[in-house]
PDB file of N, CA, C, O and CB in Angstrom:
ATOM      1  N   MET A   1     -25.508  -4.648  -6.811  1.00  0.00           N
ATOM      2  CA  MET A   1     -24.781  -3.665  -8.516  1.00  0.00           C
ATOM      3  C   MET A   1     -23.748  -2.945  -8.067  1.00  0.00           C
ATOM      4  O   MET A   1     -22.890  -2.505  -8.832  1.00  0.00           O
ATOM      5  CB  MET A   1     -25.899  -2.278  -9.440  1.00  0.00           C
ATOM      6  N   LYS A   2     -23.736  -2.779  -6.922  1.00  0.00           N
ATOM      7  CA  LYS A   2     -22.585  -1.350  -6.253  1.00  0.00           C
ATOM      8  C   LYS A   2     -20.978  -3.277  -6.128  1.00  0.00           C
ATOM      9  O   LYS A   2     -19.820  -3.202  -6.538  1.00  0.00           O
ATOM     10  CB  LYS A   2     -23.656  -0.039  -3.309  1.00  0.00           C
ATOM     11  N   GLY A   3     -21.159  -3.640  -5.944  1.00  0.00           N
ATOM     12  CA  GLY A   3     -19.679  -4.767  -5.230  1.00  0.00           C
ATOM     13  C   GLY A   3     -19.166  -5.660  -6.482  1.00  0.00           C
ATOM     14  O   GLY A   3     -18.053  -6.047  -6.837  1.00  0.00           O
ATOM     15  N   SER A   4     -20.697  -5.836  -7.076  1.00  0.00           N
ATOM     16  CA  SER A   4     -19.887  -6.906  -8.489  1.00  0.00           C
ATOM     17  C   SER A   4     -18.862  -5.913  -9.620  1.00  0.00           C
ATOM     18  O   SER A   4     -17.874  -6.196 -10.298  1.00  0.00           O
ATOM     19  CB  SER A   4     -21.505  -7.740  -9.788  1.00  0.00           C
ATOM     20  N   ALA A   5     -19.707  -4.568  -9.408  1.00  0.00           N
ATOM     21  CA  ALA A   5     -19.006  -3.798 -10.120  1.00  0.00           C
ATOM     22  C   ALA A   5     -17.383  -2.714  -9.619  1.00  0.00           C
ATOM     23  O   ALA A   5     -16.633  -1.890 -10.142  1.00  0.00           O
ATOM     24  CB  ALA A   5     -20.161  -3.068 -10.509  1.00  0.00           C
ATOM     25  N   LEU A   6     -17.546  -3.349  -8.438  1.00  0.00           N
ATOM     26  CA  LEU A   6     -15.674  -2.600  -8.167  1.00  0.00           C
ATOM     27  C   LEU A   6     -15.816  -4.069  -8.140  1.00  0.00           C
ATOM     28  O   LEU A   6     -16.690  -3.996  -9.004  1.00  0.00           O
ATOM     29  CB  LEU A   6     -14.776  -1.328  -6.488  1.00  0.00           C
ATOM     30  N   LEU A   7     -15.733  -5.404  -7.907  1.00  0.00           N
ATOM     31  CA  LEU A   7     -15.274  -6.336  -8.227  1.00  0.00           C
ATOM     32  C   LEU A   7     -15.160  -7.115  -9.452  1.00  0.00           C
ATOM     33  O   LEU A   7     -14.691  -8.247  -9.569  1.00  0.00           O
ATOM     34  CB  LEU A   7     -15.595  -6.751  -7.599  1.00  0.00           C
ATOM     35  N   ALA A   8     -15.829  -6.085 -10.670  1.00  0.00           N
ATOM     36  CA  ALA A   8     -14.703  -5.549 -11.642  1.00  0.00           C
ATOM     37  C   ALA A   8     -14.459  -5.360 -12.246  1.00  0.00           C
ATOM     38  O   ALA A   8     -14.202  -5.852 -13.345  1.00  0.00           O
ATOM     39  CB  ALA A   8     -14.113  -5.604 -11.914  1.00  0.00           C
ATOM     40  N   ILE A   9     -14.389  -3.672 -11.313  1.00  0.00           N
ATOM     41  CA  ILE A   9     -12.842  -2.683 -11.788  1.00  0.00           C
ATOM     42  C   ILE A   9     -11.734  -3.661 -10.681  1.00  0.00           C
ATOM     43  O   ILE A   9     -10.664  -3.052 -10.692  1.00  0.00           O
ATOM     44  CB  ILE A   9     -12.930  -0.288 -11.135  1.00  0.00           C
ATOM     45  N   LEU A  10     -11.622  -4.764  -9.871  1.00  0.00           N
ATOM     46  CA  LEU A  10     -10.406  -4.875  -8.981  1.00  0.00           C
ATOM     47  C   LEU A  10     -10.029  -5.793 -10.331  1.00  0.00           C
ATOM     48  O   LEU A  10      -8.971  -5.569 -10.919  1.00  0.00           O
ATOM     49  CB  LEU A  10     -10.482  -5.595  -7.118  1.00  0.00           C
ATOM     50  N   ILE A  11     -11.068  -6.978 -10.857  1.00  0.00           N
ATOM     51  CA  ILE A  11     -10.482  -7.683 -12.018  1.00  0.00           C
ATOM     52  C   ILE A  11      -9.702  -7.407 -13.130  1.00  0.00           C
ATOM     53  O   ILE A  11      -8.570  -7.741 -13.479  1.00  0.00           O
ATOM     54  CB  ILE A  11     -11.215  -8.085 -12.491  1.00  0.00           C
ATOM     55  N   VAL A  12     -11.059  -6.338 -13.862  1.00  0.00           N
ATOM     56  CA  VAL A  12      -9.445  -5.807 -14.561  1.00  0.00           C
ATOM     57  C   VAL A  12      -8.205  -4.642 -14.496  1.00  0.00           C
ATOM     58  O   VAL A  12      -7.517  -3.975 -15.269  1.00  0.00           O
ATOM     59  CB  VAL A  12      -9.693  -5.570 -15.706  1.00  0.00           C
ATOM     60  N   ALA A  13      -8.361  -4.817 -13.321  1.00  0.00           N
ATOM     61  CA  ALA A  13      -6.918  -3.719 -13.022  1.00  0.00           C
ATOM     62  C   ALA A  13      -5.598  -4.743 -12.430  1.00  0.00           C
ATOM     63  O   ALA A  13      -4.382  -4.556 -12.400  1.00  0.00           O
ATOM     64  CB  ALA A  13      -7.371  -2.274 -11.465  1.00  0.00           C
ATOM     65  N   ALA A  14      -6.288  -5.661 -12.077  1.00  0.00           N
ATOM     66  CA  ALA A  14      -5.616  -7.076 -11.975  1.00  0.00           C
ATOM     67  C   ALA A  14      -4.704  -7.270 -13.597  1.00  0.00           C
ATOM     68  O   ALA A  14      -3.572  -7.151 -14.064  1.00  0.00           O
ATOM     69  CB  ALA A  14      -7.075  -8.463 -11.716  1.00  0.00           C
ATOM     70  N   PHE A  15      -6.255  -7.687 -14.036  1.00  0.00           N
ATOM     71  CA  PHE A  15      -5.098  -8.472 -15.725  1.00  0.00           C
ATOM     72  C   PHE A  15      -4.656  -7.001 -16.278  1.00  0.00           C
ATOM     73  O   PHE A  15      -4.342  -7.113 -17.462  1.00  0.00           O
ATOM     74  CB  PHE A  15      -6.380  -9.651 -17.578  1.00  0.00           C
ATOM     75  N   LEU A  16      -4.499  -5.344 -15.703  1.00  0.00           N
ATOM     76  CA  LEU A  16      -4.344  -4.346 -16.615  1.00  0.00           C
ATOM     77  C   LEU A  16      -2.119  -4.944 -15.535  1.00  0.00           C
ATOM     78  O   LEU A  16      -1.093  -5.220 -16.158  1.00  0.00           O
ATOM     79  CB  LEU A  16      -5.770  -2.176 -16.368  1.00  0.00           C
ATOM     80  N   LEU A  17      -2.233  -4.913 -14.447  1.00  0.00           N
ATOM     81  CA  LEU A  17      -1.090  -4.558 -13.685  1.00  0.00           C
ATOM     82  C   LEU A  17      -0.691  -6.453 -13.945  1.00  0.00           C
ATOM     83  O   LEU A  17      -0.118  -6.984 -12.994  1.00  0.00           O
ATOM     84  CB  LEU A  17      -1.444  -3.682 -11.767  1.00  0.00           C
ATOM     85  N   ALA A  18      -0.872  -6.976 -14.666  1.00  0.00           N
ATOM     86  CA  ALA A  18      -0.525  -8.716 -15.655  1.00  0.00           C
ATOM     87  C   ALA A  18      -0.295  -8.175 -16.157  1.00  0.00           C
ATOM     88  O   ALA A  18       0.628  -7.657 -15.530  1.00  0.00           O
ATOM     89  CB  ALA A  18      -1.274  -9.966 -16.288  1.00  0.00           C
ATOM     90  N   ALA A  19      -0.366  -7.617 -17.162  1.00  0.00           N
ATOM     91  CA  ALA A  19       0.137  -7.426 -18.277  1.00  0.00           C
ATOM     92  C   ALA A  19       0.786  -7.038 -18.451  1.00  0.00           C
ATOM     93  O   ALA A  19       1.628  -7.543 -19.193  1.00  0.00           O
ATOM     94  CB  ALA A  19      -0.161  -7.156 -18.859  1.00  0.00           C
ATOM     95  N   ALA A  20       0.964  -5.618 -17.824  1.00  0.00           N
ATOM     96  CA  ALA A  20       2.298  -4.231 -17.695  1.00  0.00           C
ATOM     97  C   ALA A  20       2.802  -5.203 -16.923  1.00  0.00           C
ATOM     98  O   ALA A  20       1.835  -5.132 -16.165  1.00  0.00           O
ATOM     99  CB  ALA A  20       2.086  -2.355 -16.876  1.00  0.00           C
ATOM    100  N   LEU A  21       3.627  -6.275 -16.307  1.00  0.00           N
ATOM    101  CA  LEU A  21       4.422  -6.827 -15.904  1.00  0.00           C
ATOM    102  C   LEU A  21       5.618  -7.462 -16.609  1.00  0.00           C
ATOM    103  O   LEU A  21       6.841  -7.405 -16.738  1.00  0.00           O
ATOM    104  CB  LEU A  21       3.851  -7.404 -15.385  1.00  0.00           C
ATOM    105  N   LEU A  22       3.992  -8.404 -17.161  1.00  0.00           N
ATOM    106  CA  LEU A  22       4.290  -9.433 -18.326  1.00  0.00           C
ATOM    107  C   LEU A  22       5.423  -8.525 -19.335  1.00  0.00           C
ATOM    108  O   LEU A  22       6.647  -8.631 -19.258  1.00  0.00           O
ATOM    109  CB  LEU A  22       2.626  -9.915 -19.278  1.00  0.00           C
ATOM    110  N   ALA A  23       5.059  -8.090 -19.792  1.00  0.00           N
ATOM    111  CA  ALA A  23       4.553  -6.950 -21.173  1.00  0.00           C
ATOM    112  C   ALA A  23       6.821  -6.433 -20.734  1.00  0.00           C
ATOM    113  O   ALA A  23       7.796  -6.548 -21.476  1.00  0.00           O
ATOM    114  CB  ALA A  23       2.332  -4.887 -20.537  1.00  0.00           C
ATOM    115  N   THR A  24       6.722  -5.926 -19.295  1.00  0.00           N
ATOM    116  CA  THR A  24       8.038  -5.618 -18.579  1.00  0.00           C
ATOM    117  C   THR A  24       9.408  -6.358 -19.169  1.00  0.00           C
ATOM    118  O   THR A  24      10.372  -5.996 -19.844  1.00  0.00           O
ATOM    119  CB  THR A  24       7.842  -6.067 -17.040  1.00  0.00           C
ATOM    120  N   LEU A  25       8.959  -7.608 -18.535  1.00  0.00           N
ATOM    121  CA  LEU A  25       9.675  -8.989 -18.162  1.00  0.00           C
ATOM    122  C   LEU A  25      10.273  -8.971 -19.531  1.00  0.00           C
ATOM    123  O   LEU A  25      11.445  -8.655 -19.735  1.00  0.00           O
ATOM    124  CB  LEU A  25       8.661 -10.484 -17.698  1.00  0.00           C
ATOM    125  N   PHE A  26       9.428  -9.322 -20.464  1.00  0.00           N
ATOM    126  CA  PHE A  26       9.651  -8.596 -21.743  1.00  0.00           C
ATOM    127  C   PHE A  26      10.657  -8.654 -22.818  1.00  0.00           C
ATOM    128  O   PHE A  26      11.044  -9.495 -23.629  1.00  0.00           O
ATOM    129  CB  PHE A  26       9.731  -7.542 -21.456  1.00  0.00           C
ATOM    130  N   ILE A  27      11.077  -6.775 -22.342  1.00  0.00           N
ATOM    131  CA  ILE A  27      11.449  -5.459 -23.013  1.00  0.00           C
ATOM    132  C   ILE A  27      12.346  -6.283 -22.201  1.00  0.00           C
ATOM    133  O   ILE A  27      13.169  -6.747 -22.990  1.00  0.00           O
ATOM    134  CB  ILE A  27      10.876  -3.740 -22.966  1.00  0.00           C
ATOM    135  N   LEU A  28      12.628  -6.751 -20.855  1.00  0.00           N
ATOM    136  CA  LEU A  28      13.875  -6.867 -20.468  1.00  0.00           C
ATOM    137  C   LEU A  28      15.115  -8.340 -20.884  1.00  0.00           C
ATOM    138  O   LEU A  28      16.309  -8.578 -21.067  1.00  0.00           O
ATOM    139  CB  LEU A  28      13.551  -6.719 -19.037  1.00  0.00           C
ATOM    140  N   LEU A  29      13.485  -9.111 -20.838  1.00  0.00           N
ATOM    141  CA  LEU A  29      14.305  -9.704 -21.745  1.00  0.00           C
ATOM    142  C   LEU A  29      14.589  -9.732 -23.106  1.00  0.00           C
ATOM    143  O   LEU A  29      15.552 -10.489 -23.225  1.00  0.00           O
ATOM    144  CB  LEU A  29      14.162 -10.526 -21.609  1.00  0.00           C
ATOM    145  N   VAL A  30      14.261  -9.310 -24.185  1.00  0.00           N
ATOM    146  CA  VAL A  30      14.831  -8.793 -25.077  1.00  0.00           C
ATOM    147  C   VAL A  30      15.839  -8.038 -24.961  1.00  0.00           C
ATOM    148  O   VAL A  30      16.827  -8.165 -25.685  1.00  0.00           O
ATOM    149  CB  VAL A  30      14.183  -8.345 -25.594  1.00  0.00           C
ATOM    150  N   LEU A  31      15.721  -7.015 -23.903  1.00  0.00           N
ATOM    151  CA  LEU A  31      17.482  -5.846 -23.924  1.00  0.00           C
ATOM    152  C   LEU A  31      18.584  -7.258 -23.485  1.00  0.00           C
ATOM    153  O   LEU A  31      19.225  -7.576 -24.487  1.00  0.00           O
ATOM    154  CB  LEU A  31      17.606  -3.955 -21.974  1.00  0.00           C
ATOM    155  N   LEU A  32      18.900  -8.057 -22.375  1.00  0.00           N
ATOM    156  CA  LEU A  32      19.325  -8.750 -21.850  1.00  0.00           C
ATOM    157  C   LEU A  32      19.759 -10.029 -22.816  1.00  0.00           C
ATOM    158  O   LEU A  32      20.684 -10.783 -22.514  1.00  0.00           O
ATOM    159  CB  LEU A  32      18.550  -8.825 -20.888  1.00  0.00           C
ATOM    160  N   VAL A  33      18.829 -10.189 -24.220  1.00  0.00           N
ATOM    161  CA  VAL A  33      19.672 -11.032 -25.288  1.00  0.00           C
ATOM    162  C   VAL A  33      20.007  -9.974 -25.794  1.00  0.00           C
ATOM    163  O   VAL A  33      21.206  -9.959 -26.074  1.00  0.00           O
ATOM    164  CB  VAL A  33      19.061 -12.123 -26.305  1.00  0.00           C
ATOM    165  N   GLY A  34      19.583  -9.264 -25.984  1.00  0.00           N
ATOM    166  CA  GLY A  34      20.028  -7.902 -27.325  1.00  0.00           C
ATOM    167  C   GLY A  34      21.518  -7.748 -27.198  1.00  0.00           C
ATOM    168  O   GLY A  34      22.328  -7.419 -28.064  1.00  0.00           O
ATOM    169  N   LEU A  35      21.736  -8.106 -25.728  1.00  0.00           N
ATOM    170  CA  LEU A  35      22.921  -7.184 -24.929  1.00  0.00           C
ATOM    171  C   LEU A  35      24.590  -8.727 -24.938  1.00  0.00           C
ATOM    172  O   LEU A  35      25.820  -8.762 -24.910  1.00  0.00           O
ATOM    173  CB  LEU A  35      21.977  -6.609 -22.509  1.00  0.00           C
ATOM    174  N   ALA A  36      23.335  -9.716 -24.997  1.00  0.00           N
ATOM    175  CA  ALA A  36      24.473 -11.135 -24.823  1.00  0.00           C
ATOM    176  C   ALA A  36      25.026 -11.054 -26.361  1.00  0.00           C
ATOM    177  O   ALA A  36      26.133 -11.204 -26.879  1.00  0.00           O
ATOM    178  CB  ALA A  36      23.557 -13.063 -24.403  1.00  0.00           C
ATOM    179  N   GLY A  37      23.696 -10.738 -26.845  1.00  0.00           N
ATOM    180  CA  GLY A  37      24.337 -10.776 -28.263  1.00  0.00           C
ATOM    181  C   GLY A  37      25.615  -9.709 -28.988  1.00  0.00           C
ATOM    182  O   GLY A  37      26.538  -9.808 -29.796  1.00  0.00           O
ATOM    183  N   LEU A  38      25.127  -8.911 -28.315  1.00  0.00           N
ATOM    184  CA  LEU A  38      26.628  -7.952 -28.743  1.00  0.00           C
ATOM    185  C   LEU A  38      27.206  -8.380 -28.402  1.00  0.00           C
ATOM    186  O   LEU A  38      27.841  -9.173 -29.098  1.00  0.00           O
ATOM    187  CB  LEU A  38      27.085  -6.734 -28.474  1.00  0.00           C
ATOM    188  N   THR A  39      27.586  -8.175 -26.552  1.00  0.00           N
ATOM    189  CA  THR A  39      28.585  -8.942 -26.099  1.00  0.00           C
ATOM    190  C   THR A  39      29.321  -9.787 -26.907  1.00  0.00           C
ATOM    191  O   THR A  39      30.433  -9.313 -27.138  1.00  0.00           O
ATOM    192  CB  THR A  39      28.171  -9.584 -25.242  1.00  0.00           C
ATOM    193  N   ALA A  40      29.081 -11.079 -27.528  1.00  0.00           N
ATOM    194  CA  ALA A  40      29.562 -11.996 -28.543  1.00  0.00           C
ATOM    195  C   ALA A  40      29.832 -11.906 -29.493  1.00  0.00           C
ATOM    196  O   ALA A  40      30.473 -12.714 -30.165  1.00  0.00           O
ATOM    197  CB  ALA A  40      29.128 -12.671 -28.777  1.00  0.00           C
ATOM    198  N   LEU A  41      29.299 -10.623 -29.879  1.00  0.00           N
ATOM    199  CA  LEU A  41      29.569 -10.352 -31.791  1.00  0.00           C
ATOM    200  C   LEU A  41      31.305  -9.374 -31.138  1.00  0.00           C
ATOM    201  O   LEU A  41      32.442  -9.651 -31.522  1.00  0.00           O
ATOM    202  CB  LEU A  41      27.592  -8.689 -33.109  1.00  0.00           C
ATOM    203  N   LEU A  42      30.952  -8.356 -30.194  1.00  0.00           N
ATOM    204  CA  LEU A  42      32.302  -7.736 -29.501  1.00  0.00           C
ATOM    205  C   LEU A  42      33.488  -8.966 -29.631  1.00  0.00           C
ATOM    206  O   LEU A  42      34.281  -9.110 -30.561  1.00  0.00           O
ATOM    207  CB  LEU A  42      31.979  -7.300 -27.641  1.00  0.00           C
ATOM    208  N   THR A  43      33.359  -9.769 -28.452  1.00  0.00           N
ATOM    209  CA  THR A  43      34.592 -10.552 -27.782  1.00  0.00           C
ATOM    210  C   THR A  43      34.651 -11.190 -29.836  1.00  0.00           C
ATOM    211  O   THR A  43      35.741 -11.314 -30.393  1.00  0.00           O
ATOM    212  CB  THR A  43      34.075 -12.151 -25.860  1.00  0.00           C
ATOM    213  N   GLY A  44      33.683 -11.403 -30.377  1.00  0.00           N
ATOM    214  CA  GLY A  44      34.260 -12.127 -31.606  1.00  0.00           C
ATOM    215  C   GLY A  44      35.213 -11.186 -32.302  1.00  0.00           C
ATOM    216  O   GLY A  44      36.367 -11.434 -32.653  1.00  0.00           O
ATOM    217  N   ILE A  45      34.403  -9.848 -32.469  1.00  0.00           N
ATOM    218  CA  ILE A  45      35.125  -9.342 -33.504  1.00  0.00           C
ATOM    219  C   ILE A  45      36.797  -9.099 -32.787  1.00  0.00           C
ATOM    220  O   ILE A  45      37.575  -8.523 -33.548  1.00  0.00           O
ATOM    221  CB  ILE A  45      34.272  -7.877 -34.089  1.00  0.00           C
ATOM    222  N   LEU A  46      37.408  -9.538 -31.272  1.00  0.00           N
ATOM    223  CA  LEU A  46      37.983  -8.409 -30.778  1.00  0.00           C
ATOM    224  C   LEU A  46      39.166  -9.483 -30.913  1.00  0.00           C
ATOM    225  O   LEU A  46      40.343  -9.182 -31.115  1.00  0.00           O
ATOM    226  CB  LEU A  46      37.448  -7.572 -29.285  1.00  0.00           C
ATOM    227  N   VAL A  47      38.550 -11.085 -30.736  1.00  0.00           N
ATOM    228  CA  VAL A  47      39.465 -12.383 -30.616  1.00  0.00           C
ATOM    229  C   VAL A  47      39.392 -12.113 -32.718  1.00  0.00           C
ATOM    230  O   VAL A  47      39.986 -11.038 -32.798  1.00  0.00           O
ATOM    231  CB  VAL A  47      38.454 -14.382 -29.499  1.00  0.00           C
ATOM    232  N   LEU A  48      39.178 -12.335 -33.559  1.00  0.00           N
ATOM    233  CA  LEU A  48      39.487 -12.001 -34.809  1.00  0.00           C
ATOM    234  C   LEU A  48      40.321 -11.181 -35.002  1.00  0.00           C
ATOM    235  O   LEU A  48      40.683 -11.183 -36.179  1.00  0.00           O
ATOM    236  CB  LEU A  48      38.653 -11.684 -35.400  1.00  0.00           C
ATOM    237  N   VAL A  49      40.883 -10.353 -34.298  1.00  0.00           N
ATOM    238  CA  VAL A  49      41.685  -9.404 -35.422  1.00  0.00           C
ATOM    239  C   VAL A  49      42.508  -9.427 -33.725  1.00  0.00           C
ATOM    240  O   VAL A  49      43.458  -8.683 -33.965  1.00  0.00           O
ATOM    241  CB  VAL A  49      40.772  -7.519 -36.512  1.00  0.00           C
ATOM    242  N   CYS A  50      42.668  -9.842 -32.226  1.00  0.00           N
ATOM    243  CA  CYS A  50      43.577 -10.230 -31.677  1.00  0.00           C
ATOM    244  C   CYS A  50      44.640 -11.126 -33.047  1.00  0.00           C
ATOM    245  O   CYS A  50      45.777 -10.857 -33.434  1.00  0.00           O
ATOM    246  CB  CYS A  50      42.922 -11.031 -30.391  1.00  0.00           C
ATOM    247  N   HIS A  51      43.717 -12.188 -33.473  1.00  0.00           N
ATOM    248  CA  HIS A  51      45.010 -13.498 -34.716  1.00  0.00           C
ATOM    249  C   HIS A  51      44.846 -13.037 -34.948  1.00  0.00           C
ATOM    250  O   HIS A  51      45.503 -12.406 -34.121  1.00  0.00           O
ATOM    251  CB  HIS A  51      45.324 -14.785 -35.519  1.00  0.00           C
ATOM    252  N   LEU A  52      44.276 -12.029 -35.727  1.00  0.00           N
ATOM    253  CA  LEU A  52      45.049 -12.152 -37.474  1.00  0.00           C
ATOM    254  C   LEU A  52      46.393 -10.869 -36.921  1.00  0.00           C
ATOM    255  O   LEU A  52      47.305 -10.768 -37.742  1.00  0.00           O
ATOM    256  CB  LEU A  52      43.495 -11.297 -39.440  1.00  0.00           C
ATOM    257  N   THR A  53      46.502 -10.131 -35.889  1.00  0.00           N
ATOM    258  CA  THR A  53      47.537  -8.907 -35.583  1.00  0.00           C
ATOM    259  C   THR A  53      48.847  -9.783 -34.890  1.00  0.00           C
ATOM    260  O   THR A  53      50.018  -9.410 -34.812  1.00  0.00           O
ATOM    261  CB  THR A  53      46.766  -7.553 -34.322  1.00  0.00           C
ATOM    262  N   LEU A  54      48.194 -11.184 -34.373  1.00  0.00           N
ATOM    263  CA  LEU A  54      49.389 -12.133 -33.704  1.00  0.00           C
ATOM    264  C   LEU A  54      50.125 -13.259 -35.160  1.00  0.00           C
ATOM    265  O   LEU A  54      51.281 -13.403 -35.557  1.00  0.00           O
ATOM    266  CB  LEU A  54      48.426 -13.364 -32.160  1.00  0.00           C
ATOM    267  N   SER A  55      48.831 -13.856 -35.599  1.00  0.00           N
ATOM    268  CA  SER A  55      49.637 -14.079 -36.657  1.00  0.00           C
ATOM    269  C   SER A  55      50.793 -13.674 -37.763  1.00  0.00           C
ATOM    270  O   SER A  55      51.137 -14.485 -38.622  1.00  0.00           O
ATOM    271  CB  SER A  55      49.076 -14.232 -37.001  1.00  0.00           C
TER     272      SER A  55
END
């Protein structure tokens, strides 16, 4: 009984760890995509401003 309970605890801990890692990766991915989008937006605005001032 003791061994199976320990095994169950280990399995639950492993699942929690995997879930935490997945959540962290997901958050990092979202941040990365948001940062890339923001950079693209700023670059576009900069190009537009340069184009308007030079023309």
